C-alpha positions as CSV (number, residue, x, y, z in Angstrom):
1,M,142.5,124.2,110.2
2,Q,140.5,121.3,109.8
3,T,137.2,121.1,110.7
4,T,135.6,117.9,112.4
5,P,132.3,116.5,110.7
6,T,130.7,117.3,114.0
7,D,131.6,120.8,113.5
8,T,130.5,120.7,110.3
9,A,127.3,119.2,111.3
10,R,126.8,121.8,114.1
11,L,127.4,124.3,111.3
12,F,124.1,123.0,109.5
13,H,122.3,123.2,112.4
14,A,123.1,126.7,112.6
15,L,122.0,127.5,109.3
16,H,118.3,127.1,109.7
17,T,117.6,130.6,111.1
18,P,113.8,131.3,110.8
19,S,115.0,135.0,110.4
20,R,116.7,134.2,107.5
21,P,115.8,130.5,105.9
22,L,118.7,128.2,104.7
23,A,118.1,128.5,101.0
24,L,118.9,124.9,99.7
25,V,119.8,124.4,95.9
26,T,119.4,120.6,94.9
27,V,122.4,118.9,93.2
28,W,122.6,115.0,91.5
29,D,126.6,114.7,91.0
30,A,129.3,116.1,91.4
31,A,129.5,118.3,88.4
32,S,126.1,120.0,89.7
33,A,127.4,120.3,93.3
34,L,130.6,122.4,91.9
35,V,129.0,124.3,89.8
36,A,126.3,125.3,93.0
37,E,129.3,125.9,95.8
38,A,131.4,128.0,93.5
39,A,128.1,129.5,93.0
40,G,127.5,130.8,96.6
41,A,125.6,127.8,98.1
42,P,126.5,127.6,102.2
43,A,125.5,124.0,102.1
44,L,124.0,121.7,99.5
45,A,121.2,118.9,99.6
46,T,120.9,116.0,96.7
47,T,117.7,115.4,95.2
48,S,117.0,111.5,95.1
49,A,115.1,111.9,91.7
50,G,118.0,113.7,90.3
51,V,120.4,111.4,91.3
52,S,118.4,108.3,90.4
53,W,117.9,110.1,87.2
54,S,121.2,110.4,86.4
55,L,121.9,107.1,86.3
56,G,118.9,105.6,84.8
57,F,116.6,104.8,87.1
58,P,113.1,106.6,88.0
59,D,112.7,108.1,91.6
60,G,110.4,106.4,94.1
61,D,112.8,104.3,95.9
62,Q,113.7,102.7,93.0
63,L,117.9,103.1,93.0
64,D,119.4,100.6,94.5
65,R,121.7,101.5,97.6
66,E,124.7,101.1,96.8
67,R,124.4,103.4,93.1
68,A,123.0,105.7,95.7
69,L,125.6,106.0,98.4
70,A,128.4,106.1,95.5
71,A,127.1,109.2,94.3
72,V,126.2,111.1,97.4
73,A,130.3,109.9,98.1
74,R,131.1,111.7,95.1
75,I,129.4,114.8,95.8
76,T,130.6,115.3,99.4
77,A,134.1,114.4,98.6
78,A,133.8,117.1,95.6
79,V,132.8,120.0,97.8
80,R,133.8,122.0,101.4
81,V,130.1,123.0,102.3
82,P,128.0,120.5,104.3
83,V,125.8,118.3,102.4
84,T,122.2,116.6,103.1
85,A,121.3,113.7,101.4
86,D,117.7,112.7,100.2
87,I,117.5,109.2,101.3
88,E,114.0,108.6,100.4
89,T,112.9,105.9,103.2
90,G,116.5,104.9,103.8
91,Y,117.1,102.7,100.6
92,S,116.2,99.5,103.0
93,G,113.2,97.3,103.8
94,T,114.5,97.4,107.7
95,D,115.2,99.7,110.5
96,A,118.9,97.6,110.4
97,G,119.3,98.4,107.0
98,V,118.4,102.3,107.6
99,A,120.6,102.3,110.1
100,D,123.8,101.0,108.1
101,T,122.9,103.3,105.1
102,V,123.0,106.2,107.7
103,A,126.5,104.7,109.1
104,R,127.9,104.5,105.2
105,L,126.9,108.4,104.7
106,L,128.3,109.5,107.8
107,A,131.5,108.1,106.6
108,A,131.1,109.7,103.5
109,G,131.1,113.4,105.0
110,V,127.3,113.3,105.4
111,V,125.9,116.0,108.0
112,G,122.3,115.8,107.0
113,I,119.4,113.3,105.7
114,N,116.0,113.6,104.4
115,L,113.6,110.6,105.6
116,E,110.2,110.5,104.0
117,D,107.1,108.5,104.9
118,G,105.7,108.6,101.7
119,A,102.9,106.1,101.4
120,H,103.9,104.4,104.5
121,P,102.5,104.1,108.1
122,P,104.1,107.2,110.4
123,G,105.2,104.4,112.8
124,E,107.3,102.9,110.0
125,C,108.9,106.5,109.5
126,A,109.2,107.1,113.3
127,A,111.0,103.7,113.4
128,R,113.2,104.8,110.6
129,I,114.0,108.1,112.3
130,E,114.8,106.6,115.6
131,A,117.1,103.8,113.4
132,A,118.8,106.8,112.2
133,R,119.5,108.6,115.4
134,T,120.9,105.9,117.1
135,T,123.6,105.5,114.5
136,A,124.5,109.1,114.7
137,E,124.8,109.6,118.1
138,R,126.5,106.4,118.3
139,A,129.1,108.0,116.0
140,G,129.0,111.2,117.5
141,I,127.9,113.3,114.9
142,P,124.8,115.5,115.3
143,L,123.1,114.7,112.3
144,F,120.3,116.9,111.1
145,I,117.4,114.7,110.6
146,N,114.6,116.5,108.1
147,A,111.7,114.1,108.1
148,R,109.9,115.0,105.5
149,T,105.7,114.1,105.4
150,D,103.7,113.8,102.3
151,V,100.4,114.4,103.2
152,F,100.0,117.2,101.1
153,L,102.3,116.5,98.4
154,G,100.6,112.9,98.0
155,G,97.3,113.8,98.7
156,I,96.9,111.8,102.0
157,G,93.3,111.6,103.4
158,P,90.6,114.5,102.8
159,V,91.8,117.8,102.5
160,E,90.1,119.2,105.6
161,D,92.2,116.7,107.6
162,R,95.3,117.2,106.1
163,L,97.2,120.3,108.3
164,S,96.2,118.0,111.5
165,E,97.5,114.8,110.1
166,T,100.4,116.8,108.8
167,I,101.0,118.2,112.5
168,S,100.4,114.9,114.6
169,R,102.7,113.2,112.4
170,A,105.6,116.1,112.9
171,A,105.1,115.7,116.6
172,R,105.9,112.0,116.1
173,Y,109.0,112.2,114.1
174,V,110.1,114.9,116.3
175,A,109.5,112.6,119.7
176,A,111.5,109.9,117.3
177,G,114.4,111.7,117.1
178,A,113.9,114.4,113.7
179,S,115.4,117.7,114.2
180,G,113.4,119.5,111.4
181,I,110.1,118.5,109.7
182,F,109.7,118.7,105.9
183,V,106.4,119.8,104.4
184,P,106.7,119.6,100.6
185,G,103.2,120.7,98.5
186,V,102.6,123.6,100.9
187,V,102.7,126.8,99.2
188,D,99.9,128.8,100.9
189,R,100.9,131.5,103.8
190,E,98.1,130.6,106.1
191,T,99.1,126.8,106.2
192,I,102.5,127.6,106.2
193,A,101.9,130.0,109.1
194,A,100.0,127.2,110.9
195,L,102.7,124.2,110.4
196,V,105.3,127.1,111.7
197,A,103.0,127.9,115.2
198,A,102.5,124.1,115.6
199,I,105.9,122.4,115.1
200,P,108.5,123.0,117.4
201,V,111.2,122.3,115.2
202,P,112.7,124.2,111.7
203,L,109.8,124.0,109.2
204,N,111.1,123.2,105.5
205,V,109.1,123.5,102.6
206,M,109.9,122.6,99.1
207,V,109.7,125.8,96.8
208,G,109.2,126.6,93.4
209,P,107.6,129.1,90.6
210,G,104.5,130.4,92.8
211,A,106.2,129.6,96.1
212,P,106.8,132.9,98.3
213,S,110.2,134.3,98.1
214,V,112.5,133.0,100.4
215,A,112.6,136.5,102.2
216,E,109.0,135.9,102.9
217,L,109.0,132.5,103.7
218,G,111.3,133.9,106.7
219,D,108.7,136.2,107.8
220,L,106.3,133.5,107.8
221,G,108.8,131.2,110.3
222,V,110.5,129.1,107.9
223,A,113.8,127.9,108.7
224,R,114.9,126.0,105.0
225,A,113.5,126.2,101.6
226,S,114.6,123.5,99.1
227,L,114.3,123.3,95.1
228,G,113.3,119.7,95.1
229,S,114.0,118.2,91.6
230,G,112.9,121.3,90.0
231,V,117.0,122.5,89.1
232,A,117.9,118.9,87.6
233,Q,114.5,119.1,85.3
234,A,115.5,122.4,84.1
235,A,118.9,120.9,83.6
236,Y,118.0,118.0,81.6
237,A,115.1,120.5,79.4
238,V,118.4,122.3,78.1
239,V,119.2,118.7,76.8
240,A,116.0,117.9,75.3
241,R,115.7,121.7,73.8
242,A,119.0,121.7,71.9
243,T,118.6,118.1,70.8
244,R,115.4,119.1,69.3
245,E,117.0,122.4,67.7
246,L,119.5,120.8,66.6
247,C,117.9,117.9,64.6
248,T,115.3,119.7,63.0
249,A,116.2,123.6,62.3
250,G,120.2,122.6,62.5
251,T,120.7,125.7,64.6
252,Y,122.3,125.9,68.4
253,A,120.9,128.6,70.2
254,A,120.0,126.5,73.4
255,G,123.6,126.5,74.0
256,E,124.2,130.2,74.0
257,T,124.1,130.3,78.1
258,H,126.4,128.0,79.4
259,L,129.4,127.8,81.6
260,T,132.6,127.9,79.8
261,Y,134.8,125.0,79.5
262,G,137.7,126.5,81.3
263,E,135.1,127.5,84.4
264,L,133.8,123.6,84.7
265,N,137.1,122.3,83.9
266,G,138.7,124.4,86.3
267,L,136.3,123.3,89.1
268,A,136.8,120.0,88.6
269,A,140.4,119.6,88.9
270,A,140.4,121.9,92.2
271,A,137.8,119.2,93.6
272,G,140.7,116.0,93.4
273,R,140.2,114.8,96.7
274,P,139.5,111.4,97.9
275,V,136.1,110.0,99.1
276,G,135.7,110.5,102.4
277,A,138.5,113.1,103.1
278,T,138.3,115.4,106.2
279,I,136.2,118.7,105.2
280,E,139.0,121.6,105.6
281,S,138.2,125.3,106.2
């Protein structure tokens, strides 16, 4: 039985339930995506930072669109679960360019995106969201647009105004067509509860050491919890530890915990589907 991109997009929407938040590991290439899928991930998110680092670029709108889209296409071609792509501010300085980015992502099988405001005015982000939504509607795919606001993460404005500013931006982004709101940089329960109460669409928070558990976030009404670039950072830390150990002590303990050659080779062999292939259930 074949599943259409529209079916996959609807499934991805349905995974956002406050009683049982969607826990999203973040991946950066086909191999990390295959490993996460095999480990039981119901859906995958790309990390713009991890994708950029894997290609030798810094994060923060420094990676060009062609390389970014090619990396995402390799991921969607490798796995069968829904994929949402972190596209920073859209890999373009114009609304038309963002629309083109989204159209190409949809063609590659992506069913969700993250669009962030960063240091840009909220109006610019709202316009990009509108462009993305219009493009998805023309394609007939209910794209999950996760609008990220960096008020807390970037320390924008006075501390006492950040909650109200985040809620104000969220309302503007929802009106522009956002399916959910992503507020990284918030882990305290009181602020999370206030955001859930004020935002009428699924709330996504970024998690890691020190954050409430996924179950606790569900109790607060959060519908999605994602790891950001943390997994990629941890993976590259293993490379650094193994290198230092080998070059100094001449030992190999850093590589003792690993997936086997056969496991990884088997996952790669099973993923031999062409880019843009129809997702099958």
